[in-house]
C-alpha positions as CSV (number, residue, x, y, z in Angstrom):
1,X,-21.6,49.6,-59.6
2,X,-19.8,48.4,-56.6
3,X,-22.0,47.4,-53.6
4,X,-21.3,49.1,-50.3
5,X,-20.7,46.9,-47.3
6,X,-22.5,48.0,-44.1
7,X,-20.5,47.6,-41.0
8,X,-22.2,47.3,-37.6
9,X,-20.2,48.0,-34.5
10,X,-19.9,45.4,-31.8
11,X,-21.6,47.7,-29.3
12,X,-24.6,48.3,-31.7
13,X,-25.0,44.5,-32.3
14,X,-25.0,43.8,-28.5
15,X,-27.5,46.6,-27.9
16,X,-29.7,45.1,-30.6
17,X,-29.6,41.6,-29.1
18,X,-30.4,43.1,-25.6
19,X,-33.3,45.1,-27.0
20,X,-34.7,42.0,-28.8
21,X,-34.3,39.9,-25.6
22,X,-36.1,42.6,-23.4
23,X,-38.9,42.9,-26.0
24,X,-39.3,39.1,-26.0
25,X,-39.5,39.0,-22.2
26,X,-42.1,41.8,-22.1
27,X,-44.2,40.0,-24.8
28,X,-44.0,36.7,-22.9
29,X,-44.9,38.4,-19.6
30,X,-47.9,40.1,-21.2
31,X,-49.0,36.8,-22.8
32,X,-48.8,34.9,-19.5
33,X,-50.5,37.8,-17.6
34,X,-53.4,37.9,-20.1
35,X,-53.9,34.1,-20.3
36,X,-52.9,32.9,-16.8
37,X,-54.3,35.7,-14.5
38,X,-58.0,34.6,-14.8
39,X,-57.0,31.0,-14.1
40,X,-54.8,31.9,-11.1
41,X,-57.5,34.2,-9.7
42,X,-60.1,31.4,-10.1
43,X,-57.9,28.9,-8.2
44,X,-57.0,31.4,-5.5
45,X,-60.7,32.4,-5.1
46,X,-61.7,28.7,-4.7
47,X,-59.0,28.1,-2.2
48,X,-59.8,31.2,-0.2
49,X,-63.5,30.3,-0.2
50,X,-62.7,26.8,1.2
51,X,-60.4,28.2,4.0
52,X,-62.9,30.9,5.1
53,X,-65.9,28.6,4.9
54,X,-64.2,25.9,7.0
55,X,-63.1,28.5,9.6
56,X,-66.7,30.0,9.8
57,X,-68.4,26.5,10.0
58,X,-66.0,25.4,12.8
59,X,-66.4,28.6,14.8
60,X,-70.2,28.6,14.6
61,X,-70.6,24.8,15.2
62,X,-68.3,24.8,18.2
63,X,-69.0,28.1,19.9
64,X,-72.5,29.0,18.9
65,X,-74.8,26.2,17.8
66,X,-73.5,23.5,20.3
67,X,-75.8,24.6,23.2
68,X,-78.8,25.7,21.2
69,X,-82.0,23.6,21.4
70,X,-85.0,23.6,19.1
71,X,-87.3,24.8,21.9
72,X,-85.0,27.7,22.6
73,X,-85.9,29.1,19.2
74,X,-89.5,27.9,18.7
75,X,-92.1,28.2,21.4
76,X,-94.7,25.4,21.2
77,X,-98.1,25.2,22.6
78,X,-99.8,21.8,23.1
79,X,-103.4,20.8,23.8
80,X,-104.5,18.4,26.6
81,X,-103.7,15.4,24.4
82,X,-100.1,16.6,23.8
83,X,-100.7,17.6,20.2
84,X,-99.0,20.8,19.0
85,X,-101.6,23.4,18.2
86,X,-99.5,26.5,17.9
87,X,-95.9,27.6,17.4
88,X,-94.2,30.9,17.4
89,X,-90.6,32.2,17.0
90,X,-88.7,33.2,20.1
91,X,-87.6,36.5,18.6
92,X,-85.4,37.5,21.5
93,X,-83.4,34.2,21.4
94,X,-83.2,34.3,17.6
95,X,-81.8,37.8,17.6
96,X,-79.3,36.9,20.3
97,X,-78.2,33.9,18.3
98,X,-77.7,35.9,15.1
99,X,-75.8,38.6,17.1
100,X,-73.5,36.1,18.6
101,X,-73.0,34.3,15.3
102,X,-72.1,37.6,13.6
103,X,-69.6,38.4,16.3
104,X,-68.0,35.0,16.1
105,X,-67.7,35.2,12.3
106,X,-66.1,38.6,12.6
107,X,-63.6,37.3,15.1
108,X,-62.9,34.2,12.9
109,X,-62.4,36.2,9.7
110,X,-60.3,38.8,11.5
111,X,-58.0,36.0,12.6
112,X,-57.4,35.1,8.9
113,X,-56.3,38.7,8.1
114,X,-53.0,38.7,6.3
115,X,-52.8,34.9,6.3
116,X,-50.8,33.6,3.3
117,X,-51.4,30.4,1.3
118,X,-49.2,29.2,-1.5
119,X,-50.4,27.6,-4.8
120,X,-47.9,25.9,-7.1
121,X,-47.9,27.3,-10.6
122,X,-48.7,23.8,-12.0
123,X,-51.9,23.7,-9.9
124,X,-52.9,27.1,-11.1
125,X,-52.5,25.9,-14.7
126,X,-54.9,23.1,-14.0
127,X,-52.4,20.4,-14.7
128,X,-52.9,17.1,-12.8
129,X,-49.4,15.8,-13.5
130,X,-47.7,19.1,-12.7
131,X,-50.0,20.1,-9.7
132,X,-47.0,20.4,-7.3
133,X,-44.5,21.7,-9.9
134,X,-43.3,25.2,-10.4
135,X,-42.9,28.3,-8.2
136,X,-45.4,28.8,-5.5
137,X,-47.7,31.8,-5.9
138,X,-48.4,33.6,-2.6
139,X,-52.0,34.5,-1.9
140,X,-53.0,36.9,1.0
141,X,-56.4,36.8,2.5
142,X,-58.0,40.0,3.8
143,X,-61.6,40.1,5.2
144,X,-63.5,43.2,4.0
145,X,-67.0,44.6,3.9
146,X,-69.8,43.2,6.1
147,X,-70.9,40.0,7.7
148,X,-74.6,39.1,7.2
149,X,-76.4,36.5,9.2
150,X,-79.9,35.2,8.7
151,X,-82.0,32.3,10.0
152,X,-83.6,30.1,7.4
153,X,-85.7,26.9,7.8
154,X,-86.7,23.9,5.7
155,X,-89.3,21.1,6.0
156,X,-88.7,17.6,4.7
157,X,-90.3,14.2,5.0
158,X,-88.8,12.1,7.7
159,X,-90.8,8.9,7.4
160,X,-94.5,7.8,7.5
161,X,-96.6,10.7,8.7
162,X,-93.6,12.5,9.9
163,X,-92.1,15.9,8.9
164,X,-88.7,17.2,10.0
165,X,-88.2,20.9,10.6
166,X,-84.6,22.1,10.2
167,X,-83.3,25.5,11.1
168,X,-80.0,26.9,9.7
169,X,-77.8,29.9,10.0
170,X,-77.2,31.4,6.6
171,X,-73.9,33.5,6.6
172,X,-72.5,35.7,4.0
173,X,-69.2,37.6,4.0
174,X,-66.5,38.9,1.7
175,X,-62.8,38.1,1.5
176,X,-60.2,40.0,-0.7
177,X,-57.5,37.8,-2.2
178,X,-54.3,39.4,-3.1
179,X,-51.7,37.9,-5.5
180,X,-48.7,39.6,-7.0
181,X,-49.9,42.6,-9.1
182,X,-53.6,42.0,-8.8
183,X,-56.4,41.5,-6.2
184,X,-60.0,40.3,-6.3
185,X,-62.9,40.2,-3.9
186,X,-64.6,36.8,-3.5
187,X,-67.9,36.2,-1.7
188,X,-68.1,33.5,1.0
189,X,-71.4,31.9,1.8
190,X,-72.2,29.0,4.1
191,X,-75.2,27.5,5.7
192,X,-74.7,25.9,9.1
193,X,-77.4,23.5,10.5
194,X,-78.2,24.3,14.2
195,X,-81.3,22.4,15.3
196,X,-84.1,20.2,14.0
197,X,-87.3,18.6,15.2
198,X,-89.6,15.9,14.0
199,X,-93.4,16.5,13.9
200,X,-95.6,13.4,13.9
201,X,-99.0,13.8,12.3
202,X,-100.4,17.0,10.9
203,X,-98.1,20.0,11.2
204,X,-99.9,23.1,12.4
205,X,-100.0,26.1,10.0
206,X,-98.3,28.2,12.6
207,X,-95.2,26.0,12.3
208,X,-95.2,26.0,8.5
209,X,-95.6,29.8,8.4
210,X,-93.1,30.8,11.1
211,X,-91.7,34.2,10.6
212,X,-88.1,34.8,11.7
213,X,-86.6,38.2,12.4
214,X,-84.7,39.9,9.6
215,X,-81.0,39.2,9.3
216,X,-78.3,41.1,11.0
217,X,-75.4,42.9,9.2
218,X,-72.3,44.1,10.9
219,X,-69.1,45.7,9.4
220,X,-65.7,44.0,9.7
221,X,-62.9,45.9,11.3
222,X,-60.9,47.9,8.8
223,X,-57.8,46.1,7.5
224,X,-54.4,47.8,8.1
225,X,-52.0,48.3,5.2
226,X,-50.0,45.1,4.9
227,X,-46.2,45.6,4.7
228,X,-44.6,45.2,1.3
229,X,-43.0,41.9,0.4
230,X,-39.2,42.1,0.9
């Protein structure tokens, strides 16, 4: 028997090559999306956390905690010999401090709304040598949800027969990070020291068992829809 020769037209051959090329591009895109997206989101989340935390710490330290004294928050009562016999929380001042802190954090995070940072692809891949190589991936920050502010304290030894009492602002918020085709919410938490005091000798139980008012939570302003990238 004579074998038949199969002839393929030039157009069909070109169409086949284009189809294979497109299929390969799609497979490569899916591979990179599946394997790189978690890494890129992790790097973006870490960068967003650093930026938001630094902004919050700066705002609270410069505009809130600078003028606060220990005796503003803790009312002390002494005996005739000058020894501290009782301490209680100044609830009015503590609540005012938490309210002002929450407001400042709201303002600070709102100022970051829509801010863009760029991460080189090499850095997103975790490569030290290629950290500044490759296209830069845009990341948009959007504050969302609520800001929660609490007062916490801690005791630590400060020397012979001395105890240091430290008071902090404990702040929690959320920031949404948006990269091309995907977004993720990351939690931002920071603890800002505000005041401290040294107690010499025995520390009264009323100091050790101080009760601070419950934390305050306030919503962030709603974020407007960002314009699409050109």
